[in-house]
C-alpha positions as CSV (number, residue, x, y, z in Angstrom):
1,M,20.3,78.3,-59.2
2,T,17.1,76.6,-57.8
3,P,13.7,78.0,-58.0
4,I,12.1,79.4,-54.9
5,E,9.1,77.4,-53.5
6,A,5.8,79.1,-54.4
7,W,2.6,79.2,-52.5
8,S,-0.9,80.3,-53.7
9,V,-2.4,81.9,-50.5
10,A,-4.8,84.7,-49.6
11,D,-3.9,87.8,-47.6
12,A,-5.0,86.9,-44.0
13,P,-3.8,87.6,-40.5
14,S,-2.7,83.9,-40.1
15,L,-0.2,84.3,-42.8
16,R,2.4,86.2,-40.6
17,D,2.8,83.2,-38.2
18,R,3.1,80.9,-41.1
19,L,5.9,82.9,-42.7
20,Q,7.8,83.5,-39.4
21,A,7.9,79.6,-38.9
22,R,9.8,79.3,-42.2
23,A,13.6,79.3,-42.4
24,E,13.6,79.7,-46.1
25,P,12.1,82.1,-48.6
26,V,8.8,81.6,-50.3
27,L,7.2,83.2,-53.4
28,L,3.5,84.2,-52.8
29,R,1.9,84.4,-56.2
30,G,-0.9,86.9,-56.5
31,L,-0.9,87.9,-52.9
32,V,-1.6,91.6,-53.5
33,A,-3.1,91.3,-57.0
34,H,-6.3,92.7,-55.7
35,W,-4.7,96.0,-54.8
36,P,-6.1,99.0,-56.8
37,A,-2.5,100.2,-57.2
38,V,-1.7,96.8,-58.9
39,Q,-4.7,97.2,-61.1
40,A,-3.6,100.8,-62.1
41,A,-0.1,99.6,-62.9
42,R,-1.5,96.9,-65.1
43,T,-3.5,99.5,-67.0
44,S,-0.4,101.6,-67.8
45,S,2.7,103.1,-66.0
46,A,1.0,106.5,-66.6
47,A,-2.0,105.4,-64.6
48,L,0.3,104.2,-61.7
49,C,2.2,107.6,-61.7
50,D,-1.1,109.6,-61.6
51,L,-2.1,107.4,-58.6
52,L,1.1,108.4,-56.9
53,R,0.7,112.0,-57.7
54,R,-2.8,111.9,-56.2
55,L,-1.5,110.6,-52.9
56,D,1.7,112.7,-52.8
57,A,2.0,114.6,-49.5
58,G,4.9,116.9,-50.9
59,V,7.6,115.2,-48.9
60,E,11.0,114.8,-50.4
61,V,12.4,111.4,-51.3
62,M,16.0,110.2,-51.5
63,A,16.7,109.7,-55.2
64,T,19.7,107.8,-56.6
65,K,21.1,107.8,-60.1
66,T,23.8,105.4,-61.3
67,R,27.0,106.5,-63.1
68,A,27.3,105.5,-66.7
69,A,30.0,102.8,-66.0
70,A,27.9,101.2,-63.4
71,Q,25.7,99.4,-65.9
72,G,22.6,100.1,-63.9
73,V,24.0,98.7,-60.7
74,M,23.8,100.6,-57.4
75,G,27.1,99.4,-56.0
76,Y,30.8,100.4,-55.7
77,N,33.1,101.5,-58.6
78,E,35.7,99.2,-60.1
79,T,38.5,100.2,-57.6
80,L,36.2,100.0,-54.5
81,T,37.1,103.6,-53.8
82,D,33.7,105.2,-54.2
83,F,30.1,104.5,-55.0
84,A,28.9,104.0,-58.6
85,F,25.9,106.3,-58.1
86,V,24.9,109.8,-56.7
87,K,22.1,110.8,-54.3
88,A,19.9,113.8,-54.1
89,R,16.7,114.7,-52.2
90,M,13.8,116.0,-54.3
91,P,10.0,116.1,-54.2
92,L,8.3,112.9,-55.3
93,A,6.5,114.7,-58.1
94,E,9.9,115.9,-59.5
95,F,11.2,112.3,-59.3
96,I,8.1,110.9,-61.1
97,G,8.8,113.6,-63.8
98,H,12.3,112.3,-64.3
99,L,11.1,108.7,-64.3
100,Q,8.5,109.2,-66.9
101,G,10.9,111.3,-69.0
102,Y,13.3,108.3,-69.3
103,V,10.5,105.8,-70.4
104,G,11.5,104.2,-73.7
105,R,14.7,106.4,-73.9
106,P,17.7,104.1,-74.8
107,G,20.8,104.7,-72.6
108,A,18.7,106.4,-69.9
109,P,20.4,106.4,-66.5
110,S,19.0,104.0,-63.8
111,I,17.2,106.0,-61.1
112,A,15.3,105.1,-58.0
113,A,13.6,106.5,-55.0
114,Q,14.7,104.1,-52.3
115,C,13.1,103.0,-49.0
116,A,10.6,105.9,-48.7
117,K,8.1,105.7,-45.9
118,V,4.6,105.1,-47.4
119,S,3.0,106.8,-44.4
120,E,5.1,110.0,-44.9
121,V,5.4,110.3,-48.6
122,I,2.1,108.8,-50.0
123,P,-0.2,108.7,-47.0
124,G,-3.4,107.0,-47.9
125,F,-1.8,104.3,-50.0
126,S,-2.1,101.7,-47.1
127,D,-5.7,102.5,-46.7
128,E,-6.4,101.9,-50.3
129,N,-4.1,99.0,-50.5
130,P,-4.2,97.2,-47.2
131,L,-2.3,94.1,-46.1
132,Q,-4.2,92.1,-43.5
133,A,-1.2,89.8,-42.8
134,L,0.8,92.5,-41.3
135,P,-1.5,95.1,-39.5
136,G,0.3,97.9,-38.0
137,V,3.5,97.4,-39.9
138,V,4.5,100.6,-41.7
139,P,5.6,99.8,-45.3
140,N,8.2,101.4,-47.4
141,F,8.2,101.9,-51.2
142,W,10.9,101.6,-53.9
143,L,10.1,103.4,-57.2
144,G,12.4,103.5,-60.2
145,N,13.3,102.0,-63.6
146,A,15.7,99.2,-64.4
147,L,18.2,99.1,-61.6
148,T,20.0,96.4,-59.7
149,V,20.8,96.5,-56.0
150,P,23.7,94.0,-55.2
151,V,23.6,91.2,-52.8
152,H,22.9,92.4,-49.2
153,H,20.8,91.3,-46.2
154,D,18.3,92.7,-43.8
155,H,18.0,91.9,-40.1
156,P,14.2,91.8,-39.8
157,F,11.5,89.6,-41.4
158,N,10.8,91.0,-45.0
159,L,7.8,90.8,-47.2
160,A,8.3,92.4,-50.6
161,C,5.3,93.1,-52.8
162,V,5.6,94.0,-56.4
163,V,3.1,96.7,-57.5
164,A,4.4,97.5,-61.0
165,G,7.1,96.0,-63.3
166,R,8.9,92.8,-62.9
167,R,11.6,92.0,-60.2
168,R,14.0,89.3,-60.2
169,F,15.3,88.2,-56.8
170,T,18.4,86.1,-56.2
171,L,18.8,84.8,-52.8
172,F,21.5,83.1,-50.8
173,A,21.4,81.4,-47.4
174,P,23.2,83.1,-44.6
175,D,25.9,80.2,-44.6
176,Q,27.0,81.5,-48.0
177,V,28.4,84.8,-46.5
178,G,32.1,83.5,-47.1
179,N,31.4,83.1,-50.9
180,L,29.7,86.5,-51.4
181,Y,32.7,88.9,-51.0
182,I,30.7,91.3,-48.7
183,G,32.2,94.8,-48.8
184,P,32.9,97.2,-45.9
185,L,30.7,97.0,-42.9
186,E,30.6,100.7,-42.3
187,H,31.2,102.4,-45.8
188,T,28.0,101.1,-47.3
189,P,25.5,102.5,-49.9
190,S,22.6,102.7,-47.6
191,G,23.4,101.0,-44.2
192,A,23.4,97.4,-45.4
193,P,26.8,95.9,-46.3
194,I,26.7,94.7,-50.0
195,S,28.7,92.3,-52.2
196,V,31.5,93.9,-54.2
197,V,31.0,91.4,-57.1
198,H,29.4,93.1,-60.1
199,P,26.1,91.2,-60.6
200,K,26.0,91.7,-64.3
201,A,29.7,90.9,-65.0
202,P,31.1,88.9,-62.1
203,D,34.9,88.7,-62.2
204,F,35.5,85.0,-61.2
205,D,39.2,85.3,-61.4
206,R,39.1,88.0,-58.8
207,Y,36.2,86.5,-56.8
208,P,36.3,82.7,-57.5
209,R,34.2,81.6,-54.6
210,Y,31.2,83.5,-56.0
211,R,30.7,80.6,-58.5
212,E,29.8,78.4,-55.3
213,A,27.4,81.1,-54.1
214,L,25.6,81.1,-57.5
215,A,25.4,77.3,-57.6
216,A,23.6,77.4,-54.2
217,A,21.4,80.4,-55.0
218,R,17.6,80.5,-55.2
219,V,15.9,82.6,-57.8
220,A,12.4,84.0,-58.4
221,E,10.9,86.4,-60.8
222,L,7.9,88.4,-59.6
223,G,5.3,90.3,-61.6
224,P,2.6,92.8,-60.4
225,G,0.6,91.4,-57.5
226,D,3.3,88.8,-56.5
227,A,5.1,89.0,-53.1
228,L,8.2,87.3,-51.7
229,Y,9.0,86.5,-48.1
230,I,12.7,86.9,-47.3
231,P,13.8,85.5,-43.8
232,P,16.1,87.5,-41.7
233,L,19.8,87.5,-42.7
234,W,19.1,85.8,-46.1
235,Y,21.3,87.6,-48.8
236,H,19.5,88.9,-51.8
237,Q,20.1,90.7,-55.0
238,V,17.2,92.6,-56.5
239,E,16.9,93.4,-60.2
240,A,14.1,95.9,-61.3
241,L,13.6,95.0,-64.9
242,D,11.3,97.5,-66.5
243,D,11.0,101.2,-67.3
244,V,8.6,101.9,-64.3
245,N,8.9,99.6,-61.3
246,L,7.1,100.0,-57.8
247,L,7.7,97.6,-54.9
248,V,6.2,98.1,-51.4
249,N,8.0,96.1,-48.6
250,Y,7.2,95.4,-45.0
251,W,9.9,94.9,-42.4
252,W,8.9,93.6,-39.0
253,P,11.2,92.6,-36.1
254,V,12.3,89.2,-34.9
255,P,10.6,88.4,-31.6
256,G,12.9,89.5,-28.7
257,S,15.0,91.9,-30.8
258,A,13.0,94.9,-29.7
259,T,14.2,94.5,-26.0
260,A,17.7,93.1,-26.6
261,P,20.8,94.9,-28.0
262,V,20.8,94.7,-31.8
263,P,22.8,91.6,-32.9
264,A,24.7,93.6,-35.6
265,A,26.1,96.0,-32.9
266,A,27.2,92.9,-30.9
267,L,29.0,91.6,-34.0
268,M,30.7,95.0,-34.5
269,Q,31.8,95.0,-30.9
270,A,33.1,91.5,-31.2
271,L,35.1,92.4,-34.3
272,Q,36.6,95.4,-32.6
273,S,37.5,93.4,-29.5
274,L,38.8,90.2,-31.2
275,N,40.4,91.2,-34.5
276,A,43.6,92.3,-32.8
277,L,44.1,89.1,-31.0
278,P,46.6,86.4,-32.2
279,A,45.1,83.5,-34.2
280,P,45.2,80.9,-31.3
281,Q,43.1,83.3,-29.1
282,R,40.6,83.9,-32.0
283,D,40.3,80.1,-32.4
284,A,39.6,79.9,-28.7
285,W,36.9,82.6,-28.7
286,A,35.3,81.0,-31.9
287,A,35.0,77.9,-29.8
288,L,33.3,79.8,-27.0
289,F,31.0,81.7,-29.4
290,G,29.9,78.4,-31.1
291,H,29.3,76.7,-27.8
292,Y,27.3,79.5,-26.1
293,L,25.7,81.1,-29.1
294,V,25.3,78.6,-31.9
295,Q,24.2,75.8,-29.5
296,R,23.9,73.2,-32.3
297,E,25.0,70.2,-30.1
298,A,23.3,70.9,-26.8
299,D,21.9,73.6,-24.4
300,P,25.1,75.0,-22.8
301,A,23.2,75.6,-19.5
302,A,21.2,72.3,-19.3
303,H,23.4,71.2,-16.4
304,I,22.7,74.4,-14.3
305,P,19.8,75.0,-12.1
306,P,17.3,77.2,-13.8
307,A,17.4,79.9,-11.0
308,W,21.2,80.3,-11.7
309,R,21.3,80.2,-15.6
310,G,21.2,84.1,-15.9
311,V,22.0,85.2,-19.5
312,L,22.3,81.5,-20.4
313,A,18.7,80.9,-19.9
314,R,17.0,80.2,-23.2
315,Q,14.4,82.8,-24.2
316,P,10.8,81.7,-24.9
């Protein structure tokens, strides 16, 4: 595994453009270290929980709890017939009570409140802990104890900011998809397809190409105040390492994606249309997709007058 490139930069509006220009992840040391929430978390986990209770709007969160055999991993069971965790909605205050009750308790289950909207559940957090780089982007928060989310990817740009605890990210470039053993595209834990390889005990006899993925992986460990930029479609595994962890993340769309059909929907439609075709026809369509979509060798419409290029016209 290779360490991720690290920057020492201040939170500023110009940072957004600088990040979007990158095709690879970058670790931003101390980007949000000045946040009051980070300072509270450095004091104690109890101080952080008190801060969250003060901001609590009484809205329920989706809480997950891993089953005993899962070893703290929010993935599939061994036979890939069910998930290795359960979900339940509960008030944030109730979840925080469970979280604090498990602190220092050996063998405690792994729990997390996943992808909760800051503006709905803890309004006022963004006012007290602003991010100048992404004005207007509504963040989400992820609160829990030691828990691992298996390899998955997101479609938008992603900036993940650690408020409390330590988090280890293992990232894989999009071209590693064939080595990651991604599971079902529909039957997923939370919408994003995930790898079926157990991150804590990978079975290399069953999933041999996963060794190649690990050899090409990037890794970074973040502490309170650090942030990680994850480009669209980069696969990542996230490990929360302490008894109380809080991460706030910001997703913002790739330019053009707000007005065009979602690429993931196009992929699903292509799968439904082409999977039943004989291999020679699939190969032929693969050549067309490569020529018209990937466009690595040349602009497929360069020889056509601009007024007649239609959907082949390159977008600004």
